[in-house]
C-alpha positions, -999 to +999 in steps of 0.1 A: -002-003-003+010+033-008+027+060+018+008+089+031+025+124+026+053+130+053+069+162+065+060+194+062+043+191+032+010+200+050+025+228+074+015+254+047-024+246+051-039+238+085-070+221+077-052+205+049-048+163+054-044+129+035-068+112+020-047+082+021-054+069+061-041+035+068-078+027+066-086+031+031-084+060+004-114+086+013-136+086-016-158+119-013-127+134-003-107+123-034-142+128-052-144+167-041-103+174-050-106+163-085-137+181-093-123+213-078-086+202-101-061+189-071-048+163-064-067+133-052-042+124-028-033+160-010-058+180-021-031+210-029-015+201-059-030+208-098-043+183-117-042+193-146-017+212-165-040+224-195-079+226-201-081+191-200-048+177-199-043+160-165-003+165-158+021+136-151+029+138-116+012+161-085+039+193-073+031+189-042+032+147-030+044+134-066+017+112-074+017+096-102-013+103-126-001+088-155-014+060-150-050+071-146-078+062-173-104+091-179-108+082-214-145+093-229-164+088-194-161+124-183-179+133-221-208+110-212-215+119-179-214+158-189-241+145-217-260+131-187-262+158-163-266+186-190-292+161-209-305+159-171-311+194-163-316+212-196-343+187-215-370+190-191-364+236-192-362+233-227-392+208-226-416+224-209-408+262-227-417+245-258-450+237-243-462+266-223-452+293-248-435+273-284-402+295-286-399+306-327-367+285-340-346+313-341-350+313-301-340+280-297-310+286-318-295+316-306-306+303-265-306+269-262-276+259-280-255+284-266-266+274-231-257+238-239-221+246-252-218+263-224-224+240-195-210+212-208-175+225-213-181+243-182-181+210-169-158+186-187-128+196-163-149+186-127-163+156-143-134+150-157-112+159-118-142+135-097-134+104-123-093+105-121-100+110-078-129+079-083-099+061-099-076+067-074-095+062-044-107+027-055-073+017-069-081+011-104-062+014-133-025+028-120-034+037-091-030+006-069-012-006-040+014-008-064+017+019-091+033-001-127+068+012-119+072-010-086+060-040-104+080-068-102+091-082-132 
């Protein structure tokens, strides 16, 4: 099992605690840190080096992120979330007000696009945080570089 962060890493932030304990990894804390774009283990390092590009490692606790496999799951989750929020609203407006096609194109499309773009990074961070908390892919008890040959 990987060890927790030691030393004075958390000395700058009094409420900082590691999500990894002897009992296991805290799933909800890891998810929340991923949503915020922070390292799921220490909560201080940045998870992303670009908009959707996960960094190679945490700059604070040196956790290796290269094993993550988010793939298309964040995009599918964003489609489900945006669809479940916007479709009922759009249907309600359609039934009660019957707006013109110009209104539909001018309002629904930009709102849908902006909501999708705004949710992509937090959802991807949550997926990476969940993978770390559940020891999936490269976040297992033994990272790929530590496995015996």
